[in-house]
N, CA, C and O atoms as CSV, one atom per row, in Angstrom:
chain,resi,resn,atom,element,x,y,z
A,1,MET,N,N,0.707,-1.237,0.206
A,1,MET,CA,C,-0.262,0.280,0.128
A,1,MET,C,C,0.967,0.958,0.105
A,1,MET,O,O,1.845,0.753,0.943
A,2,PRO,N,N,1.099,2.033,-1.143
A,2,PRO,CA,C,1.433,3.569,-1.068
A,2,PRO,C,C,0.946,4.176,-0.271
A,2,PRO,O,O,-0.234,3.986,0.025
A,3,ASN,N,N,1.903,5.345,0.489
A,3,ASN,CA,C,1.986,6.806,1.088
A,3,ASN,C,C,0.984,8.097,0.103
A,3,ASN,O,O,1.305,8.976,-0.697
A,4,LEU,N,N,-0.026,7.730,0.550
A,4,LEU,CA,C,-0.712,9.063,-0.401
A,4,LEU,C,C,-0.930,10.528,0.448
A,4,LEU,O,O,-1.782,11.370,0.165
A,5,GLY,N,N,-0.085,10.603,1.400
A,5,GLY,CA,C,-0.559,11.456,2.019
A,5,GLY,C,C,0.688,11.553,3.987
A,5,GLY,O,O,0.874,10.665,4.819
A,6,MET,N,N,1.112,12.759,3.956
A,6,MET,CA,C,1.831,13.075,5.591
A,6,MET,C,C,1.153,11.993,6.631
A,6,MET,O,O,1.832,11.116,7.164
A,7,THR,N,N,-0.299,12.153,6.868
A,7,THR,CA,C,-0.486,11.341,8.128
A,7,THR,C,C,-1.718,10.137,7.373
A,7,THR,O,O,-2.832,9.769,7.746
A,8,MET,N,N,-1.051,9.868,6.435
A,8,MET,CA,C,-1.845,8.408,6.217
A,8,MET,C,C,-1.064,7.363,7.027
A,8,MET,O,O,0.163,7.419,7.117
A,9,LEU,N,N,-1.903,6.278,7.693
A,9,LEU,CA,C,-1.571,5.230,8.387
A,9,LEU,C,C,-2.035,4.059,7.835
A,9,LEU,O,O,-1.362,3.033,7.937
A,10,GLU,N,N,-3.508,4.077,7.038
A,10,GLU,CA,C,-3.844,2.746,6.502
A,10,GLU,C,C,-4.114,3.323,4.978
A,10,GLU,O,O,-3.679,4.416,4.614
A,11,GLY,N,N,-4.765,2.588,4.272
A,11,GLY,CA,C,-5.505,2.880,3.313
A,11,GLY,C,C,-6.277,1.288,2.802
A,11,GLY,O,O,-6.582,0.263,3.412
A,12,LYS,N,N,-6.380,1.750,1.347
A,12,LYS,CA,C,-7.590,0.343,1.102
A,12,LYS,C,C,-7.475,0.360,-0.871
A,12,LYS,O,O,-7.156,1.307,-1.589
A,13,VAL,N,N,-7.791,-0.766,-1.188
A,13,VAL,CA,C,-8.267,-1.010,-2.261
A,13,VAL,C,C,-9.581,-0.622,-2.648
A,13,VAL,O,O,-10.474,-1.184,-2.013
A,14,GLY,N,N,-10.098,0.561,-3.920
A,14,GLY,CA,C,-11.255,0.364,-3.719
A,14,GLY,C,C,-11.981,-0.255,-5.206
A,14,GLY,O,O,-13.177,-0.488,-5.378
A,15,GLU,N,N,-10.914,-0.424,-6.144
A,15,GLU,CA,C,-11.574,-1.027,-7.348
A,15,GLU,C,C,-10.191,-1.662,-8.038
A,15,GLU,O,O,-9.153,-1.013,-8.165
A,16,TRP,N,N,-10.385,-3.202,-8.508
A,16,TRP,CA,C,-9.360,-4.114,-9.226
A,16,TRP,C,C,-9.692,-3.879,-10.331
A,16,TRP,O,O,-10.862,-3.898,-10.713
A,17,TYR,N,N,-8.388,-3.533,-11.256
A,17,TYR,CA,C,-8.365,-3.620,-12.374
A,17,TYR,C,C,-8.276,-4.516,-13.598
A,17,TYR,O,O,-8.560,-4.474,-14.795
A,18,VAL,N,N,-7.621,-5.536,-12.510
A,18,VAL,CA,C,-7.356,-6.510,-12.922
A,18,VAL,C,C,-7.817,-8.123,-11.947
A,18,VAL,O,O,-8.000,-8.210,-10.733
A,19,LYS,N,N,-7.904,-9.261,-13.023
A,19,LYS,CA,C,-8.363,-10.343,-11.935
A,19,LYS,C,C,-6.889,-11.010,-11.741
A,19,LYS,O,O,-5.890,-10.845,-12.440
A,20,ASP,N,N,-7.054,-11.793,-10.607
A,20,ASP,CA,C,-5.932,-12.614,-9.869
A,20,ASP,C,C,-5.809,-13.899,-11.198
A,20,ASP,O,O,-6.785,-14.414,-11.743
A,21,GLY,N,N,-4.472,-14.185,-11.481
A,21,GLY,CA,C,-4.292,-14.889,-12.855
A,21,GLY,C,C,-4.166,-13.976,-14.157
A,21,GLY,O,O,-3.587,-14.439,-15.141
A,22,ASP,N,N,-4.689,-12.708,-14.181
A,22,ASP,CA,C,-4.265,-12.019,-15.471
A,22,ASP,C,C,-2.951,-11.563,-15.825
A,22,ASP,O,O,-2.202,-10.927,-15.084
A,23,VAL,N,N,-2.640,-12.043,-17.379
A,23,VAL,CA,C,-1.331,-11.380,-17.627
A,23,VAL,C,C,-1.269,-9.991,-17.839
A,23,VAL,O,O,-2.179,-9.641,-18.591
A,24,ILE,N,N,-0.607,-9.133,-17.500
A,24,ILE,CA,C,-0.474,-7.962,-18.130
A,24,ILE,C,C,0.612,-7.465,-18.196
A,24,ILE,O,O,1.438,-7.953,-17.424
A,25,LYS,N,N,1.085,-6.330,-19.097
A,25,LYS,CA,C,2.546,-5.711,-19.507
A,25,LYS,C,C,2.558,-4.470,-18.904
A,25,LYS,O,O,1.513,-4.034,-18.421
A,26,PRO,N,N,3.461,-3.912,-18.864
A,26,PRO,CA,C,3.763,-2.992,-18.239
A,26,PRO,C,C,2.996,-1.733,-18.286
A,26,PRO,O,O,2.290,-1.362,-19.224
A,27,GLY,N,N,3.220,-1.090,-17.131
A,27,GLY,CA,C,2.144,0.196,-17.922
A,27,GLY,C,C,0.731,0.021,-17.547
A,27,GLY,O,O,0.001,0.975,-17.817
A,28,THR,N,N,0.265,-0.874,-17.052
A,28,THR,CA,C,-1.326,-1.709,-17.198
A,28,THR,C,C,-1.468,-0.857,-15.215
A,28,THR,O,O,-0.709,-0.966,-14.252
A,29,ASP,N,N,-2.954,0.006,-15.414
A,29,ASP,CA,C,-3.792,-0.053,-14.525
A,29,ASP,C,C,-3.773,-1.218,-13.675
A,29,ASP,O,O,-3.728,-2.287,-14.283
A,30,ILE,N,N,-3.798,-1.274,-12.357
A,30,ILE,CA,C,-3.892,-2.606,-11.494
A,30,ILE,C,C,-4.685,-2.385,-10.546
A,30,ILE,O,O,-5.447,-3.226,-10.069
A,31,ALA,N,N,-4.528,-0.760,-10.046
A,31,ALA,CA,C,-6.046,-0.865,-9.173
A,31,ALA,C,C,-6.226,0.570,-8.724
A,31,ALA,O,O,-5.406,1.390,-9.136
A,32,GLU,N,N,-7.191,0.962,-7.939
A,32,GLU,CA,C,-7.299,2.534,-7.868
A,32,GLU,C,C,-7.368,1.922,-6.097
A,32,GLU,O,O,-8.295,1.255,-5.638
A,33,VAL,N,N,-6.184,2.349,-5.369
A,33,VAL,CA,C,-6.316,2.888,-3.882
A,33,VAL,C,C,-6.599,4.007,-3.399
A,33,VAL,O,O,-6.064,5.002,-3.889
A,34,TYR,N,N,-7.390,4.118,-2.463
A,34,TYR,CA,C,-7.235,4.902,-1.116
A,34,TYR,C,C,-6.672,5.542,-0.087
A,34,TYR,O,O,-5.455,5.384,-0.186
A,35,SER,N,N,-6.884,6.047,0.651
A,35,SER,CA,C,-6.066,6.745,1.578
A,35,SER,C,C,-7.251,6.349,2.736
A,35,SER,O,O,-8.427,6.445,2.383
A,36,ASP,N,N,-6.891,5.842,4.315
A,36,ASP,CA,C,-8.138,5.750,5.170
A,36,ASP,C,C,-8.760,6.955,5.263
A,36,ASP,O,O,-9.299,6.664,6.332
A,37,SER,N,N,-9.185,8.170,5.037
A,37,SER,CA,C,-9.878,9.031,5.077
A,37,SER,C,C,-10.708,9.127,3.889
A,37,SER,O,O,-11.753,9.778,3.870
A,38,GLY,N,N,-10.359,8.638,3.136
A,38,GLY,CA,C,-11.001,8.584,1.443
A,38,GLY,C,C,-10.761,9.588,0.771
A,38,GLY,O,O,-11.175,9.588,-0.388
A,39,LYS,N,N,-10.140,10.568,1.192
A,39,LYS,CA,C,-9.769,12.154,0.166
A,39,LYS,C,C,-9.001,12.168,-0.127
A,39,LYS,O,O,-8.631,13.283,-0.496
A,40,LEU,N,N,-7.730,10.724,-0.306
A,40,LEU,CA,C,-6.637,10.825,-1.291
A,40,LEU,C,C,-6.902,9.718,-1.905
A,40,LEU,O,O,-7.288,8.694,-1.342
A,41,GLN,N,N,-6.675,9.877,-3.339
A,41,GLN,CA,C,-6.687,8.218,-4.342
A,41,GLN,C,C,-5.378,8.812,-5.215
A,41,GLN,O,O,-4.849,9.895,-5.464
A,42,LYS,N,N,-5.168,7.043,-5.586
A,42,LYS,CA,C,-4.750,7.164,-6.969
A,42,LYS,C,C,-4.391,5.559,-7.723
A,42,LYS,O,O,-4.089,4.552,-7.082
A,43,THR,N,N,-4.498,5.635,-8.989
A,43,THR,CA,C,-4.674,4.391,-9.299
A,43,THR,C,C,-3.079,3.784,-10.284
A,43,THR,O,O,-2.460,4.165,-11.278
A,44,MET,N,N,-2.963,2.581,-9.205
A,44,MET,CA,C,-1.333,1.512,-9.481
A,44,MET,C,C,-1.294,1.455,-11.134
A,44,MET,O,O,-2.121,1.323,-12.037
A,45,GLN,N,N,-0.201,1.588,-11.046
A,45,GLN,CA,C,0.333,0.905,-12.675
A,45,GLN,C,C,1.193,-0.189,-12.131
A,45,GLN,O,O,1.658,-0.303,-10.997
A,46,SER,N,N,1.306,-0.938,-13.128
A,46,SER,CA,C,2.341,-2.255,-13.001
A,46,SER,C,C,3.404,-1.348,-13.754
A,46,SER,O,O,3.304,-0.491,-14.632
A,47,SER,N,N,4.607,-1.968,-12.949
A,47,SER,CA,C,6.188,-1.474,-13.614
A,47,SER,C,C,7.005,-2.458,-14.421
A,47,SER,O,O,8.143,-2.309,-14.866
A,48,THR,N,N,5.991,-3.749,-14.541
A,48,THR,CA,C,6.642,-4.966,-15.339
A,48,THR,C,C,5.896,-5.653,-15.783
A,48,THR,O,O,4.791,-5.361,-15.327
A,49,GLY,N,N,5.849,-6.373,-16.385
A,49,GLY,CA,C,4.913,-7.181,-17.338
A,49,GLY,C,C,4.708,-8.521,-16.271
A,49,GLY,O,O,5.363,-8.531,-15.229
A,50,GLY,N,N,3.667,-9.765,-16.620
A,50,GLY,CA,C,3.552,-11.013,-15.907
A,50,GLY,C,C,2.270,-11.459,-15.525
A,50,GLY,O,O,1.243,-10.894,-15.899
A,51,ARG,N,N,2.291,-12.505,-14.756
A,51,ARG,CA,C,1.069,-12.919,-14.771
A,51,ARG,C,C,0.832,-12.305,-12.891
A,51,ARG,O,O,1.788,-12.476,-12.135
A,52,VAL,N,N,-0.564,-11.585,-12.296
A,52,VAL,CA,C,-1.090,-10.923,-11.518
A,52,VAL,C,C,-1.492,-11.933,-10.471
A,52,VAL,O,O,-2.231,-12.885,-10.723
A,53,ARG,N,N,-0.829,-11.615,-8.960
A,53,ARG,CA,C,-1.229,-12.608,-7.867
A,53,ARG,C,C,-1.808,-11.559,-7.163
A,53,ARG,O,O,-1.083,-10.668,-6.722
A,54,LEU,N,N,-3.435,-11.528,-6.936
A,54,LEU,CA,C,-4.063,-10.244,-5.997
A,54,LEU,C,C,-3.511,-10.404,-4.597
A,54,LEU,O,O,-3.082,-11.557,-4.548
A,55,LEU,N,N,-3.322,-9.824,-3.476
A,55,LEU,CA,C,-3.149,-9.977,-1.998
A,55,LEU,C,C,-3.979,-9.860,-1.143
A,55,LEU,O,O,-4.049,-10.606,-0.166
A,56,VAL,N,N,-4.832,-8.789,-1.403
A,56,VAL,CA,C,-6.032,-8.296,-0.437
A,56,VAL,C,C,-6.671,-8.060,-0.958
A,56,VAL,O,O,-6.524,-7.813,-2.155
A,57,GLU,N,N,-8.356,-7.976,0.031
A,57,GLU,CA,C,-9.708,-7.688,-0.384
A,57,GLU,C,C,-10.544,-6.087,-0.893
A,57,GLU,O,O,-10.076,-4.967,-0.691
A,58,LEU,N,N,-11.153,-6.232,-1.209
A,58,LEU,CA,C,-11.325,-4.989,-1.608
A,58,LEU,C,C,-11.845,-4.177,-0.586
A,58,LEU,O,O,-12.275,-4.984,0.238
A,59,ASP,N,N,-12.062,-2.982,-0.148
A,59,ASP,CA,C,-12.168,-2.466,0.796
A,59,ASP,C,C,-11.608,-2.657,2.296
A,59,ASP,O,O,-11.873,-2.017,3.314
A,60,ALA,N,N,-10.663,-3.860,2.072
A,60,ALA,CA,C,-10.301,-4.020,3.206
A,60,ALA,C,C,-8.998,-3.277,4.018
A,60,ALA,O,O,-7.945,-3.754,3.595
A,61,LEU,N,N,-8.751,-2.124,5.184
A,61,LEU,CA,C,-8.081,-1.375,5.724
A,61,LEU,C,C,-6.408,-2.056,5.834
A,61,LEU,O,O,-6.333,-3.091,6.496
A,62,ILE,N,N,-5.326,-1.612,5.327
A,62,ILE,CA,C,-4.056,-2.464,4.834
A,62,ILE,C,C,-3.182,-0.946,5.214
A,62,ILE,O,O,-3.389,0.221,4.879
A,63,GLU,N,N,-2.004,-1.678,6.172
A,63,GLU,CA,C,-1.163,-1.087,6.599
A,63,GLU,C,C,-0.403,-0.288,5.337
A,63,GLU,O,O,-0.780,-0.660,4.226
A,64,LEU,N,N,0.432,0.572,5.358
A,64,LEU,CA,C,1.179,1.280,4.302
A,64,LEU,C,C,2.382,0.249,4.388
A,64,LEU,O,O,2.696,-0.396,5.388
A,65,GLY,N,N,2.928,0.225,3.279
A,65,GLY,CA,C,4.290,-0.774,3.010
A,65,GLY,C,C,3.371,-1.882,2.340
A,65,GLY,O,O,3.797,-2.248,1.245
A,66,THR,N,N,2.163,-2.512,2.779
A,66,THR,CA,C,2.229,-4.458,2.463
A,66,THR,C,C,1.893,-4.224,1.070
A,66,THR,O,O,1.285,-3.282,0.563
A,67,PRO,N,N,2.344,-5.134,0.614
A,67,PRO,CA,C,2.147,-5.647,-1.049
A,67,PRO,C,C,0.706,-5.800,-0.965
A,67,PRO,O,O,0.118,-6.527,-0.166
A,68,ILE,N,N,-0.024,-4.765,-2.202
A,68,ILE,CA,C,-1.409,-5.565,-2.688
A,68,ILE,C,C,-1.750,-6.244,-3.509
A,68,ILE,O,O,-2.807,-6.873,-3.545
A,69,ALA,N,N,-0.397,-6.204,-4.765
A,69,ALA,CA,C,-0.353,-7.478,-5.092
A,69,ALA,C,C,1.005,-8.091,-5.443
A,69,ALA,O,O,2.004,-7.923,-4.744
A,70,VAL,N,N,0.973,-8.957,-6.795
A,70,VAL,CA,C,2.740,-9.464,-7.066
A,70,VAL,C,C,2.509,-9.949,-8.283
A,70,VAL,O,O,1.642,-10.775,-8.568
A,71,ILE,N,N,3.704,-9.163,-9.417
A,71,ILE,CA,C,3.478,-9.965,-10.426
A,71,ILE,C,C,4.578,-10.767,-10.794
A,71,ILE,O,O,5.759,-10.420,-10.788
A,72,GLU,N,N,4.050,-12.014,-11.159
A,72,GLU,CA,C,5.044,-13.080,-11.179
A,72,GLU,C,C,5.513,-13.424,-12.293
A,72,GLU,O,O,4.846,-14.371,-12.711
A,73,GLU,N,N,6.816,-12.971,-13.425
A,73,GLU,CA,C,7.990,-13.236,-14.541
A,73,GLU,C,C,7.205,-14.201,-15.297
A,73,GLU,O,O,7.678,-14.730,-16.302
């Protein structure tokens, strides 16, 4: 979970743009993430290509730095 603001401690995935097991290319939109307050949001993109493995469920509060997905090359 990326840090979207100075006071953010947790965040959540509000929407997945990919499904578990999808094969994606670099630059693919993966998810929309939100700060715990809901005021900040960001679209996360893949930095590499491969098969996606989703690690968290929608709307679950996640600590900063926790991986939300893995891309297996």
